[in-house]
N, CA, C and O atoms as CSV, one atom per row, in Angstrom:
chain,resi,resn,atom,element,x,y,z
A,1,MET,N,N,-7.857,9.688,8.900
A,1,MET,CA,C,-6.921,8.759,9.512
A,1,MET,C,C,-7.686,7.782,10.401
A,1,MET,O,O,-8.713,8.110,10.995
A,2,LEU,N,N,-7.153,6.596,10.465
A,2,LEU,CA,C,-7.767,5.562,11.287
A,2,LEU,C,C,-7.706,5.921,12.768
A,2,LEU,O,O,-8.634,5.631,13.523
A,3,GLN,N,N,-6.623,6.546,13.172
A,3,GLN,CA,C,-6.473,6.912,14.578
A,3,GLN,C,C,-7.574,7.879,15.020
A,3,GLN,O,O,-8.093,7.755,16.129
A,4,ASP,N,N,-7.929,8.830,14.174
A,4,ASP,CA,C,-9.002,9.775,14.505
A,4,ASP,C,C,-10.348,9.060,14.604
A,4,ASP,O,O,-11.158,9.381,15.474
A,5,LYS,N,N,-10.589,8.102,13.725
A,5,LYS,CA,C,-11.841,7.336,13.766
A,5,LYS,C,C,-11.928,6.508,15.044
A,5,LYS,O,O,-12.987,6.425,15.666
A,6,VAL,N,N,-10.813,5.898,15.430
A,6,VAL,CA,C,-10.792,5.083,16.652
A,6,VAL,C,C,-11.040,5.951,17.878
A,6,VAL,O,O,-11.771,5.550,18.784
A,7,ILE,N,N,-10.447,7.120,17.915
A,7,ILE,CA,C,-10.661,8.038,19.045
A,7,ILE,C,C,-12.117,8.486,19.088
A,7,ILE,O,O,-12.699,8.597,20.167
A,8,ALA,N,N,-12.712,8.746,17.921
A,8,ALA,CA,C,-14.126,9.138,17.887
A,8,ALA,C,C,-15.020,8.005,18.379
A,8,ALA,O,O,-15.980,8.248,19.110
A,9,ILE,N,N,-14.714,6.768,17.984
A,9,ILE,CA,C,-15.491,5.611,18.467
A,9,ILE,C,C,-15.347,5.483,19.976
A,9,ILE,O,O,-16.329,5.240,20.676
A,10,TYR,N,N,-14.130,5.644,20.479
A,10,TYR,CA,C,-13.898,5.537,21.924
A,10,TYR,C,C,-14.683,6.616,22.685
A,10,TYR,O,O,-15.303,6.323,23.707
A,11,CYS,N,N,-14.660,7.839,22.201
A,11,CYS,CA,C,-15.383,8.925,22.884
A,11,CYS,C,C,-16.886,8.666,22.874
A,11,CYS,O,O,-17.564,8.908,23.873
A,12,LEU,N,N,-17.408,8.178,21.753
A,12,LEU,CA,C,-18.837,7.863,21.669
A,12,LEU,C,C,-19.222,6.764,22.654
A,12,LEU,O,O,-20.232,6.875,23.348
A,13,ILE,N,N,-18.420,5.709,22.714
A,13,ILE,CA,C,-18.711,4.597,23.629
A,13,ILE,C,C,-18.590,5.048,25.072
A,13,ILE,O,O,-19.424,4.693,25.905
A,14,GLU,N,N,-17.575,5.817,25.374
A,14,GLU,CA,C,-17.376,6.324,26.741
A,14,GLU,C,C,-18.563,7.182,27.174
A,14,GLU,O,O,-19.055,7.038,28.294
A,15,ASP,N,N,-19.025,8.071,26.297
A,15,ASP,CA,C,-20.175,8.925,26.629
A,15,ASP,C,C,-21.455,8.103,26.795
A,15,ASP,O,O,-22.260,8.383,27.684
A,16,LEU,N,N,-21.646,7.089,25.942
A,16,LEU,CA,C,-22.835,6.239,26.074
A,16,LEU,C,C,-22.817,5.455,27.386
A,16,LEU,O,O,-23.848,5.318,28.045
A,17,LEU,N,N,-21.651,4.943,27.760
A,17,LEU,CA,C,-21.559,4.208,29.030
A,17,LEU,C,C,-21.794,5.125,30.226
A,17,LEU,O,O,-22.433,4.723,31.199
A,18,LYS,N,N,-21.286,6.343,30.161
A,18,LYS,CA,C,-21.547,7.297,31.245
A,18,LYS,C,C,-23.020,7.655,31.307
A,18,LYS,O,O,-23.580,7.796,32.394
A,19,GLY,N,N,-23.652,7.803,30.151
A,19,GLY,CA,C,-25.077,8.102,30.100
A,19,GLY,C,C,-25.944,6.960,30.627
A,19,GLY,O,O,-27.060,7.191,31.092
A,20,MET,N,N,-25.439,5.743,30.555
A,20,MET,CA,C,-26.158,4.573,31.063
A,20,MET,C,C,-25.878,4.336,32.545
A,20,MET,O,O,-26.447,3.416,33.134
A,21,ASN,N,N,-25.014,5.144,33.160
A,21,ASN,CA,C,-24.560,4.947,34.549
A,21,ASN,C,C,-23.928,3.577,34.718
A,21,ASN,O,O,-24.206,2.861,35.679
A,22,HIS,N,N,-23.075,3.225,33.770
A,22,HIS,CA,C,-22.384,1.927,33.795
A,22,HIS,C,C,-21.301,1.950,34.877
A,22,HIS,O,O,-20.463,2.851,34.912
A,23,ASN,N,N,-21.332,0.952,35.752
A,23,ASN,CA,C,-20.340,0.849,36.827
A,23,ASN,C,C,-19.341,-0.252,36.508
A,23,ASN,O,O,-19.696,-1.308,35.984
A,24,GLU,N,N,-18.082,0.020,36.836
A,24,GLU,CA,C,-17.045,-0.993,36.682
A,24,GLU,C,C,-16.042,-0.842,37.823
A,24,GLU,O,O,-16.062,0.144,38.561
A,25,HIS,N,N,-15.175,-1.827,37.952
A,25,HIS,CA,C,-14.193,-1.792,39.037
A,25,HIS,C,C,-13.201,-0.651,38.828
A,25,HIS,O,O,-12.868,-0.301,37.695
A,26,ASN,N,N,-12.743,-0.086,39.917
A,26,ASN,CA,C,-11.796,1.027,39.843
A,26,ASN,C,C,-10.373,0.576,39.550
A,26,ASN,O,O,-9.570,1.361,39.046
A,27,ASN,N,N,-10.045,-0.683,39.861
A,27,ASN,CA,C,-8.660,-1.131,39.721
A,27,ASN,C,C,-8.365,-1.771,38.365
A,27,ASN,O,O,-7.325,-2.413,38.215
A,28,ARG,N,N,-9.220,-1.622,37.404
A,28,ARG,CA,C,-8.978,-2.186,36.074
A,28,ARG,C,C,-8.011,-1.295,35.300
A,28,ARG,O,O,-8.092,-0.068,35.347
A,29,ILE,N,N,-7.105,-1.940,34.596
A,29,ILE,CA,C,-6.164,-1.205,33.748
A,29,ILE,C,C,-6.824,-0.842,32.427
A,29,ILE,O,O,-6.604,0.248,31.899
A,30,PHE,N,N,-7.629,-1.747,31.893
A,30,PHE,CA,C,-8.307,-1.573,30.608
A,30,PHE,C,C,-9.801,-1.470,30.881
A,30,PHE,O,O,-10.408,-2.434,31.349
A,31,THR,N,N,-10.402,-0.324,30.598
A,31,THR,CA,C,-11.796,-0.076,30.961
A,31,THR,C,C,-12.756,-0.791,30.001
A,31,THR,O,O,-12.354,-1.286,28.948
A,32,ASP,N,N,-14.024,-0.829,30.391
A,32,ASP,CA,C,-15.039,-1.467,29.556
A,32,ASP,C,C,-15.222,-0.719,28.237
A,32,ASP,O,O,-15.470,-1.343,27.205
A,33,SER,N,N,-15.103,0.597,28.258
A,33,SER,CA,C,-15.221,1.355,27.009
A,33,SER,C,C,-14.059,1.046,26.065
A,33,SER,O,O,-14.233,1.047,24.846
A,34,GLN,N,N,-12.878,0.781,26.622
A,34,GLN,CA,C,-11.751,0.382,25.787
A,34,GLN,C,C,-11.961,-1.015,25.203
A,34,GLN,O,O,-11.576,-1.272,24.062
A,35,ILE,N,N,-12.566,-1.916,25.974
A,35,ILE,CA,C,-12.865,-3.264,25.481
A,35,ILE,C,C,-13.842,-3.185,24.316
A,35,ILE,O,O,-13.622,-3.797,23.271
A,36,ILE,N,N,-14.922,-2.430,24.498
A,36,ILE,CA,C,-15.942,-2.319,23.450
A,36,ILE,C,C,-15.366,-1.617,22.227
A,36,ILE,O,O,-15.663,-2.005,21.097
A,37,THR,N,N,-14.548,-0.590,22.437
A,37,THR,CA,C,-13.913,0.095,21.318
A,37,THR,C,C,-13.002,-0.846,20.545
A,37,THR,O,O,-13.021,-0.855,19.315
A,38,ALA,N,N,-12.209,-1.635,21.252
A,38,ALA,CA,C,-11.320,-2.584,20.578
A,38,ALA,C,C,-12.120,-3.621,19.791
A,38,ALA,O,O,-11.708,-4.021,18.702
A,39,ALA,N,N,-13.253,-4.058,20.328
A,39,ALA,CA,C,-14.087,-5.026,19.614
A,39,ALA,C,C,-14.670,-4.413,18.350
A,39,ALA,O,O,-14.683,-5.053,17.299
A,40,LEU,N,N,-15.156,-3.171,18.443
A,40,LEU,CA,C,-15.717,-2.510,17.267
A,40,LEU,C,C,-14.650,-2.209,16.220
A,40,LEU,O,O,-14.893,-2.375,15.025
A,41,VAL,N,N,-13.486,-1.774,16.653
A,41,VAL,CA,C,-12.388,-1.509,15.724
A,41,VAL,C,C,-11.941,-2.799,15.051
A,41,VAL,O,O,-11.628,-2.811,13.861
A,42,SER,N,N,-11.913,-3.877,15.814
A,42,SER,CA,C,-11.567,-5.183,15.243
A,42,SER,C,C,-12.551,-5.581,14.158
A,42,SER,O,O,-12.149,-6.058,13.096
A,43,ALA,N,N,-13.827,-5.391,14.414
A,43,ALA,CA,C,-14.854,-5.770,13.434
A,43,ALA,C,C,-14.860,-4.847,12.223
A,43,ALA,O,O,-15.046,-5.305,11.096
A,44,LEU,N,N,-14.658,-3.549,12.446
A,44,LEU,CA,C,-14.760,-2.586,11.353
A,44,LEU,C,C,-13.521,-2.522,10.470
A,44,LEU,O,O,-13.643,-2.404,9.251
A,45,TYR,N,N,-12.346,-2.596,11.053
A,45,TYR,CA,C,-11.132,-2.299,10.302
A,45,TYR,C,C,-10.144,-3.453,10.186
A,45,TYR,O,O,-9.243,-3.400,9.350
A,46,PHE,N,N,-10.290,-4.500,11.009
A,46,PHE,CA,C,-9.315,-5.597,10.990
A,46,PHE,C,C,-9.949,-6.951,10.706
A,46,PHE,O,O,-9.375,-7.992,11.027
A,47,ARG,N,N,-11.142,-6.936,10.099
A,47,ARG,CA,C,-11.859,-8.154,9.703
A,47,ARG,C,C,-12.041,-9.133,10.856
A,47,ARG,O,O,-11.976,-10.347,10.666
A,48,GLY,N,N,-12.266,-8.606,12.032
A,48,GLY,CA,C,-12.518,-9.437,13.197
A,48,GLY,C,C,-11.271,-10.001,13.862
A,48,GLY,O,O,-11.384,-10.792,14.798
A,49,ASN,N,N,-10.093,-9.617,13.406
A,49,ASN,CA,C,-8.845,-10.100,13.991
A,49,ASN,C,C,-8.565,-9.305,15.270
A,49,ASN,O,O,-7.996,-8.214,15.223
A,50,GLN,N,N,-8.970,-9.865,16.404
A,50,GLN,CA,C,-8.864,-9.147,17.674
A,50,GLN,C,C,-7.430,-8.920,18.131
A,50,GLN,O,O,-7.130,-7.827,18.612
A,51,PRO,N,N,-6.513,-9.906,18.007
A,51,PRO,CA,C,-5.132,-9.613,18.420
A,51,PRO,C,C,-4.487,-8.493,17.605
A,51,PRO,O,O,-3.711,-7.700,18.139
A,52,LEU,N,N,-4.807,-8.428,16.318
A,52,LEU,CA,C,-4.273,-7.354,15.491
A,52,LEU,C,C,-4.844,-6.004,15.907
A,52,LEU,O,O,-4.127,-5.003,15.933
A,53,ALA,N,N,-6.127,-5.976,16.229
A,53,ALA,CA,C,-6.747,-4.734,16.698
A,53,ALA,C,C,-6.155,-4.313,18.042
A,53,ALA,O,O,-5.909,-3.127,18.266
A,54,LEU,N,N,-5.927,-5.268,18.930
A,54,LEU,CA,C,-5.316,-4.937,20.227
A,54,LEU,C,C,-3.899,-4.415,20.053
A,54,LEU,O,O,-3.489,-3.495,20.761
A,55,ASP,N,N,-3.138,-4.993,19.115
A,55,ASP,CA,C,-1.786,-4.486,18.843
A,55,ASP,C,C,-1.837,-3.065,18.301
A,55,ASP,O,O,-1.016,-2.223,18.668
A,56,TYR,N,N,-2.810,-2.799,17.422
A,56,TYR,CA,C,-2.959,-1.439,16.896
A,56,TYR,C,C,-3.310,-0.472,18.025
A,56,TYR,O,O,-2.750,0.621,18.116
A,57,MET,N,N,-4.243,-0.886,18.882
A,57,MET,CA,C,-4.646,-0.018,19.995
A,57,MET,C,C,-3.461,0.278,20.909
A,57,MET,O,O,-3.313,1.400,21.396
A,58,HIS,N,N,-2.620,-0.726,21.142
A,58,HIS,CA,C,-1.464,-0.537,22.017
A,58,HIS,C,C,-0.434,0.403,21.379
A,58,HIS,O,O,0.159,1.232,22.069
A,59,SER,N,N,-0.225,0.278,20.082
A,59,SER,CA,C,0.812,1.091,19.447
A,59,SER,C,C,0.353,2.511,19.106
A,59,SER,O,O,1.189,3.402,18.955
A,60,HIS,N,N,-0.968,2.739,18.981
A,60,HIS,CA,C,-1.425,4.053,18.537
A,60,HIS,C,C,-2.312,4.809,19.530
A,60,HIS,O,O,-2.318,6.040,19.529
A,61,ILE,N,N,-3.059,4.097,20.374
A,61,ILE,CA,C,-4.086,4.780,21.166
A,61,ILE,C,C,-3.811,4.685,22.668
A,61,ILE,O,O,-3.626,5.706,23.331
A,62,PHE,N,N,-3.785,3.464,23.205
A,62,PHE,CA,C,-3.720,3.260,24.650
A,62,PHE,C,C,-2.326,2.820,25.082
A,62,PHE,O,O,-1.593,2.187,24.323
A,63,ASN,N,N,-1.977,3.171,26.324
A,63,ASN,CA,C,-0.669,2.777,26.853
A,63,ASN,C,C,-0.651,1.310,27.265
A,63,ASN,O,O,0.269,0.574,26.906
A,64,ASP,N,N,-1.648,0.889,28.006
A,64,ASP,CA,C,-1.703,-0.490,28.477
A,64,ASP,C,C,-2.857,-1.206,27.785
A,64,ASP,O,O,-3.957,-0.666,27.659
A,65,VAL,N,N,-2.587,-2.424,27.342
A,65,VAL,CA,C,-3.600,-3.216,26.655
A,65,VAL,C,C,-3.675,-4.585,27.305
A,65,VAL,O,O,-2.662,-5.144,27.725
A,66,ILE,N,N,-4.867,-5.111,27.382
A,66,ILE,CA,C,-5.119,-6.426,27.967
A,66,ILE,C,C,-4.707,-7.518,26.974
A,66,ILE,O,O,-4.673,-7.278,25.767
A,67,LYS,N,N,-4.396,-8.707,27.476
A,67,LYS,CA,C,-4.074,-9.840,26.594
A,67,LYS,C,C,-5.350,-10.386,25.983
A,67,LYS,O,O,-6.451,-10.089,26.448
A,68,LYS,N,N,-5.195,-11.192,24.932
A,68,LYS,CA,C,-6.354,-11.660,24.191
A,68,LYS,C,C,-7.296,-12.512,25.033
A,68,LYS,O,O,-8.513,-12.382,24.899
A,69,SER,N,N,-6.774,-13.375,25.892
A,69,SER,CA,C,-7.662,-14.231,26.697
A,69,SER,C,C,-8.502,-13.395,27.659
A,69,SER,O,O,-9.699,-13.637,27.812
A,70,GLY,N,N,-7.881,-12.420,28.302
A,70,GLY,CA,C,-8.632,-11.531,29.186
A,70,GLY,C,C,-9.603,-10.653,28.415
A,70,GLY,O,O,-10.694,-10.348,28.898
A,71,PHE,N,N,-9.203,-10.246,27.211
A,71,PHE,CA,C,-10.071,-9.442,26.361
A,71,PHE,C,C,-11.338,-10.221,25.996
A,71,PHE,O,O,-12.444,-9.685,26.064
A,72,THR,N,N,-11.170,-11.469,25.613
A,72,THR,CA,C,-12.317,-12.298,25.225
A,72,THR,C,C,-13.266,-12.526,26.393
A,72,THR,O,O,-14.484,-12.469,26.225
A,73,LYS,N,N,-12.715,-12.785,27.577
A,73,LYS,CA,C,-13.562,-12.975,28.768
A,73,LYS,C,C,-14.343,-11.705,29.096
A,73,LYS,O,O,-15.539,-11.765,29.382
A,74,ARG,N,N,-13.678,-10.571,29.054
A,74,ARG,CA,C,-14.355,-9.301,29.361
A,74,ARG,C,C,-15.399,-8.959,28.308
A,74,ARG,O,O,-16.464,-8.435,28.634
A,75,LEU,N,N,-15.098,-9.254,27.047
A,75,LEU,CA,C,-16.040,-8.964,25.971
A,75,LEU,C,C,-17.306,-9.815,26.107
A,75,LEU,O,O,-18.409,-9.327,25.863
A,76,HIS,N,N,-17.150,-11.074,26.493
A,76,HIS,CA,C,-18.320,-11.933,26.707
A,76,HIS,C,C,-19.164,-11.445,27.884
A,76,HIS,O,O,-20.388,-11.569,27.861
A,77,LYS,N,N,-18.526,-10.900,28.897
A,77,LYS,CA,C,-19.288,-10.351,30.022
A,77,LYS,C,C,-20.037,-9.078,29.645
A,77,LYS,O,O,-21.034,-8.729,30.277
A,78,LEU,N,N,-19.558,-8.392,28.621
A,78,LEU,CA,C,-20.166,-7.128,28.204
A,78,LEU,C,C,-21.127,-7.273,27.028
A,78,LEU,O,O,-21.504,-6.270,26.422
A,79,LYS,N,N,-21.532,-8.496,26.690
A,79,LYS,CA,C,-22.337,-8.672,25.476
A,79,LYS,C,C,-23.690,-7.966,25.557
A,79,LYS,O,O,-24.137,-7.405,24.556
A,80,GLU,N,N,-24.361,-7.974,26.724
A,80,GLU,CA,C,-25.643,-7.267,26.841
A,80,GLU,C,C,-25.447,-5.758,26.727
A,80,GLU,O,O,-26.247,-5.068,26.095
A,81,THR,N,N,-24.390,-5.253,27.336
A,81,THR,CA,C,-24.091,-3.827,27.256
A,81,THR,C,C,-23.777,-3.427,25.819
A,81,THR,O,O,-24.230,-2.385,25.345
A,82,LEU,N,N,-23.010,-4.249,25.135
A,82,LEU,CA,C,-22.658,-3.971,23.743
A,82,LEU,C,C,-23.900,-3.973,22.852
A,82,LEU,O,O,-24.041,-3.110,21.985
A,83,MET,N,N,-24.792,-4.925,23.058
A,83,MET,CA,C,-26.022,-4.969,22.275
A,83,MET,C,C,-26.882,-3.737,22.544
A,83,MET,O,O,-27.467,-3.174,21.618
A,84,PHE,N,N,-26.960,-3.320,23.797
A,84,PHE,CA,C,-27.732,-2.129,24.147
A,84,PHE,C,C,-27.146,-0.883,23.485
A,84,PHE,O,O,-27.885,-0.034,22.985
A,85,ILE,N,N,-25.817,-0.776,23.485
A,85,ILE,CA,C,-25.152,0.368,22.854
A,85,ILE,C,C,-25.405,0.374,21.350
A,85,ILE,O,O,-25.693,1.421,20.770
A,86,LEU,N,N,-25.298,-0.787,20.723
A,86,LEU,CA,C,-25.528,-0.852,19.280
A,86,LEU,C,C,-26.974,-0.507,18.927
A,86,LEU,O,O,-27.229,0.130,17.905
A,87,LEU,N,N,-27.906,-0.921,19.758
A,87,LEU,CA,C,-29.305,-0.565,19.518
A,87,LEU,C,C,-29.542,0.940,19.691
A,87,LEU,O,O,-30.324,1.537,18.951
A,88,ARG,N,N,-28.866,1.545,20.666
A,88,ARG,CA,C,-29.000,2.997,20.848
A,88,ARG,C,C,-28.387,3.760,19.683
A,88,ARG,O,O,-28.938,4.771,19.248
A,89,ILE,N,N,-27.255,3.288,19.173
A,89,ILE,CA,C,-26.635,3.926,18.010
A,89,ILE,C,C,-27.548,3.777,16.796
A,89,ILE,O,O,-27.712,4.711,16.011
A,90,ASP,N,N,-28.136,2.595,16.653
A,90,ASP,CA,C,-29.057,2.345,15.547
A,90,ASP,C,C,-30.261,3.285,15.626
A,90,ASP,O,O,-30.675,3.851,14.615
A,91,ARG,N,N,-30.810,3.446,16.798
A,91,ARG,CA,C,-31.954,4.345,16.985
A,91,ARG,C,C,-31.569,5.788,16.674
A,91,ARG,O,O,-32.365,6.532,16.100
A,92,ALA,N,N,-30.368,6.185,17.046
A,92,ALA,CA,C,-29.920,7.556,16.763
A,92,ALA,C,C,-29.771,7.781,15.258
A,92,ALA,O,O,-30.161,8.832,14.749
A,93,PHE,N,N,-29.212,6.805,14.545
A,93,PHE,CA,C,-29.081,6.953,13.096
A,93,PHE,C,C,-30.434,6.978,12.412
A,93,PHE,O,O,-30.623,7.708,11.439
A,94,LYS,N,N,-31.383,6.188,12.910
A,94,LYS,CA,C,-32.718,6.213,12.328
A,94,LYS,C,C,-33.405,7.550,12.598
A,94,LYS,O,O,-34.191,8.018,11.773
A,95,TYR,N,N,-33.120,8.164,13.735
A,95,TYR,CA,C,-33.681,9.465,14.054
A,95,TYR,C,C,-33.070,10.553,13.169
A,95,TYR,O,O,-33.772,11.436,12.676
A,96,ILE,N,N,-31.756,10.473,12.977
A,96,ILE,CA,C,-31.068,11.469,12.150
A,96,ILE,C,C,-31.460,11.306,10.680
A,96,ILE,O,O,-31.793,12.283,10.009
A,97,CYS,N,N,-31.419,10.099,10.198
A,97,CYS,CA,C,-31.772,9.811,8.802
A,97,CYS,C,C,-33.194,9.256,8.799
A,97,CYS,O,O,-33.402,8.045,8.730
A,98,CYS,N,N,-34.162,10.156,8.873
A,98,CYS,CA,C,-35.541,9.721,9.081
A,98,CYS,C,C,-36.220,9.251,7.805
A,98,CYS,O,O,-37.427,9.010,7.820
A,99,GLU,N,N,-35.500,9.112,6.710
A,99,GLU,CA,C,-36.114,8.557,5.507
A,99,GLU,C,C,-36.424,7.092,5.748
A,99,GLU,O,O,-35.529,6.285,6.000
A,100,MET,N,N,-37.658,6.771,5.670
A,100,MET,CA,C,-38.064,5.376,5.862
A,100,MET,C,C,-38.489,4.778,4.522
A,100,MET,O,O,-39.399,3.951,4.469
A,101,GLU,N,N,-37.843,5.186,3.467
A,101,GLU,CA,C,-38.162,4.715,2.135
A,101,GLU,C,C,-37.048,3.787,1.676
A,101,GLU,O,O,-35.878,4.168,1.650
A,102,TYR,N,N,-37.423,2.572,1.317
A,102,TYR,CA,C,-36.454,1.587,0.885
A,102,TYR,C,C,-36.795,1.150,-0.534
A,102,TYR,O,O,-37.969,1.046,-0.890
A,103,ILE,N,N,-35.794,0.900,-1.325
A,103,ILE,CA,C,-35.989,0.447,-2.698
A,103,ILE,C,C,-35.635,-1.027,-2.767
A,103,ILE,O,O,-34.540,-1.436,-2.380
A,104,ILE,N,N,-36.577,-1.821,-3.266
A,104,ILE,CA,C,-36.351,-3.252,-3.423
A,104,ILE,C,C,-36.477,-3.570,-4.902
A,104,ILE,O,O,-37.500,-3.280,-5.522
A,105,ASP,N,N,-35.461,-4.154,-5.451
A,105,ASP,CA,C,-35.473,-4.510,-6.863
A,105,ASP,C,C,-36.052,-5.914,-7.002
A,105,ASP,O,O,-35.391,-6.904,-6.690
A,106,SER,N,N,-37.296,-5.986,-7.474
A,106,SER,CA,C,-37.916,-7.290,-7.630
A,106,SER,C,C,-38.598,-7.439,-8.990
A,106,SER,O,O,-39.465,-8.297,-9.159
A,107,PHE,N,N,-38.210,-6.608,-9.959
A,107,PHE,CA,C,-38.796,-6.687,-11.277
A,107,PHE,C,C,-38.187,-7.874,-12.025
A,107,PHE,O,O,-36.968,-7.936,-12.188
A,108,PRO,N,N,-39.029,-8.832,-12.489
A,108,PRO,CA,C,-38.455,-10.000,-13.165
A,108,PRO,C,C,-37.885,-9.623,-14.536
A,108,PRO,O,O,-38.504,-8.887,-15.305
A,109,THR,N,N,-36.723,-10.133,-14.810
A,109,THR,CA,C,-36.041,-9.847,-16.059
A,109,THR,C,C,-35.733,-11.162,-16.759
A,109,THR,O,O,-35.180,-12.079,-16.152
A,110,LYS,N,N,-36.088,-11.255,-18.028
A,110,LYS,CA,C,-35.769,-12.455,-18.786
A,110,LYS,C,C,-34.308,-12.387,-19.204
A,110,LYS,O,O,-33.860,-11.404,-19.794
A,111,ILE,N,N,-33.589,-13.428,-18.895
A,111,ILE,CA,C,-32.189,-13.433,-19.290
A,111,ILE,C,C,-31.941,-14.354,-20.468
A,111,ILE,O,O,-30.894,-14.253,-21.107
A,112,CYS,N,N,-32.874,-15.256,-20.781
A,112,CYS,CA,C,-32.793,-16.107,-21.956
A,112,CYS,C,C,-34.171,-16.174,-22.582
A,112,CYS,O,O,-35.179,-16.158,-21.876
A,113,HIS,N,N,-34.220,-16.248,-23.885
A,113,HIS,CA,C,-35.500,-16.352,-24.575
A,113,HIS,C,C,-35.576,-17.707,-25.259
A,113,HIS,O,O,-34.649,-18.107,-25.963
A,114,ASN,N,N,-36.671,-18.406,-25.053
A,114,ASN,CA,C,-36.832,-19.743,-25.609
A,114,ASN,C,C,-37.194,-19.644,-27.080
A,114,ASN,O,O,-38.342,-19.368,-27.427
A,115,LYS,N,N,-36.224,-19.868,-27.933
A,115,LYS,CA,C,-36.447,-19.835,-29.366
A,115,LYS,C,C,-36.296,-21.244,-29.909
A,115,LYS,O,O,-35.485,-22.037,-29.432
A,116,GLY,N,N,-37.081,-21.524,-30.894
A,116,GLY,CA,C,-36.962,-22.820,-31.544
A,116,GLY,C,C,-36.504,-22.639,-32.977
A,116,GLY,O,O,-36.866,-21.664,-33.636
A,117,LEU,N,N,-35.716,-23.569,-33.453
A,117,LEU,CA,C,-35.263,-23.544,-34.835
A,117,LEU,C,C,-36.083,-24.550,-35.632
A,117,LEU,O,O,-36.256,-25.699,-35.227
A,118,THR,N,N,-36.567,-24.105,-36.737
A,118,THR,CA,C,-37.294,-25.024,-37.594
A,118,THR,C,C,-36.281,-25.895,-38.319
A,118,THR,O,O,-35.296,-25.391,-38.858
A,119,VAL,N,N,-36.520,-27.184,-38.333
A,119,VAL,CA,C,-35.586,-28.131,-38.919
A,119,VAL,C,C,-36.068,-28.489,-40.321
A,119,VAL,O,O,-37.223,-28.867,-40.518
A,120,ALA,N,N,-35.187,-28.368,-41.268
A,120,ALA,CA,C,-35.536,-28.762,-42.644
A,120,ALA,C,C,-35.088,-30.201,-42.872
A,120,ALA,O,O,-34.010,-30.596,-42.427
A,121,ASN,N,N,-35.935,-31.004,-43.582
A,121,ASN,CA,C,-35.533,-32.372,-43.861
A,121,ASN,C,C,-34.686,-32.401,-45.122
A,121,ASN,O,O,-34.468,-31.370,-45.759
A,122,SER,N,N,-34.221,-33.565,-45.471
A,122,SER,CA,C,-33.254,-33.711,-46.555
A,122,SER,C,C,-33.835,-33.336,-47.916
A,122,SER,O,O,-33.069,-33.036,-48.832
A,123,SER,N,N,-35.152,-33.341,-48.083
A,123,SER,CA,C,-35.740,-32.965,-49.377
A,123,SER,C,C,-35.774,-31.451,-49.559
A,123,SER,O,O,-36.081,-30.978,-50.653
A,124,GLY,N,N,-35.472,-30.691,-48.532
A,124,GLY,CA,C,-35.428,-29.249,-48.638
A,124,GLY,C,C,-36.697,-28.562,-48.172
A,124,GLY,O,O,-36.738,-27.334,-48.098
A,125,THR,N,N,-37.729,-29.321,-47.857
A,125,THR,CA,C,-38.956,-28.701,-47.367
A,125,THR,C,C,-38.888,-28.555,-45.856
A,125,THR,O,O,-38.283,-29.370,-45.161
A,126,LYS,N,N,-39.512,-27.517,-45.374
A,126,LYS,CA,C,-39.511,-27.277,-43.927
A,126,LYS,C,C,-40.615,-28.085,-43.296
A,126,LYS,O,O,-41.749,-28.094,-43.775
A,127,ASN,N,N,-40.285,-28.748,-42.241
A,127,ASN,CA,C,-41.261,-29.502,-41.464
A,127,ASN,C,C,-41.523,-28.694,-40.202
A,127,ASN,O,O,-40.653,-28.585,-39.339
A,128,THR,N,N,-42.710,-28.133,-40.094
A,128,THR,CA,C,-43.003,-27.250,-38.964
A,128,THR,C,C,-43.189,-28.014,-37.664
A,128,THR,O,O,-43.213,-27.397,-36.599
A,129,GLY,N,N,-43.318,-29.296,-37.709
A,129,GLY,CA,C,-43.497,-30.074,-36.487
A,129,GLY,C,C,-42.201,-30.319,-35.750
A,129,GLY,O,O,-42.212,-30.579,-34.547
A,130,ASP,N,N,-41.072,-30.240,-36.460
A,130,ASP,CA,C,-39.776,-30.499,-35.834
A,130,ASP,C,C,-39.154,-29.186,-35.387
A,130,ASP,O,O,-38.693,-28.405,-36.219
A,131,ILE,N,N,-39.137,-28.936,-34.097
A,131,ILE,CA,C,-38.532,-27.715,-33.544
A,131,ILE,C,C,-37.475,-28.127,-32.532
A,131,ILE,O,O,-37.743,-28.905,-31.616
A,132,MET,N,N,-36.277,-27.598,-32.709
A,132,MET,CA,C,-35.192,-27.841,-31.751
A,132,MET,C,C,-35.117,-26.661,-30.795
A,132,MET,O,O,-34.879,-25.539,-31.243
A,133,PRO,N,N,-35.313,-26.868,-29.481
A,133,PRO,CA,C,-35.165,-25.729,-28.562
A,133,PRO,C,C,-33.692,-25.357,-28.428
A,133,PRO,O,O,-32.833,-26.225,-28.276
A,134,THR,N,N,-33.415,-24.073,-28.486
A,134,THR,CA,C,-32.037,-23.611,-28.384
A,134,THR,C,C,-31.689,-23.159,-26.970
A,134,THR,O,O,-30.531,-23.246,-26.561
A,135,SER,N,N,-32.654,-22.691,-26.238
A,135,SER,CA,C,-32.388,-22.256,-24.868
A,135,SER,C,C,-33.699,-22.286,-24.092
A,135,SER,O,O,-34.772,-22.492,-24.660
A,136,ARG,N,N,-33.593,-22.083,-22.813
A,136,ARG,CA,C,-34.769,-22.074,-21.948
A,136,ARG,C,C,-35.106,-20.652,-21.555
A,136,ARG,O,O,-34.273,-19.750,-21.646
A,137,ASN,N,N,-36.311,-20.470,-21.126
A,137,ASN,CA,C,-36.782,-19.163,-20.680
A,137,ASN,C,C,-36.568,-19.069,-19.169
A,137,ASN,O,O,-37.233,-19.775,-18.411
A,138,ILE,N,N,-35.674,-18.230,-18.731
A,138,ILE,CA,C,-35.349,-18.100,-17.308
A,138,ILE,C,C,-35.602,-16.665,-16.878
A,138,ILE,O,O,-35.145,-15.728,-17.533
A,139,SER,N,N,-36.327,-16.489,-15.783
A,139,SER,CA,C,-36.585,-15.151,-15.246
A,139,SER,C,C,-35.827,-14.986,-13.939
A,139,SER,O,O,-35.811,-15.894,-13.108
A,140,MET,N,N,-35.207,-13.845,-13.758
A,140,MET,CA,C,-34.500,-13.527,-12.522
A,140,MET,C,C,-35.187,-12.342,-11.879
A,140,MET,O,O,-35.629,-11.418,-12.561
A,141,GLY,N,N,-35.274,-12.378,-10.566
A,141,GLY,CA,C,-35.815,-11.211,-9.882
A,141,GLY,C,C,-36.897,-11.506,-8.937
A,141,GLY,O,O,-37.428,-10.594,-8.303
């Protein structure tokens, strides 16, 4: 369920912010971890539609939700924190999945072969000098 995934994202972000000793104002209704969670949920599940993600968060997860203008201002203030969190998550995934082997497909493949047709003249004899190209030789890869 999407709700379980959103709660897992929120718990991960909350724990990362606590681990970073992130400080925020006590009188905020919508915390920084909720802002970052809403931004990630918007990007992952709502194709970047932030108002739709905020509506989902309000109806399924959180009681109080910030308006879009306040959300955008807070998200811009948290851009360094968000980048740091994403880099830490990236480092954790690289540690867990320590395979550093990547496959790159770069083998050239011919998709057309340049063939020529020998043209016969009106007397019925083949003239080997007259060749009509039918296609070009193109390599992909």
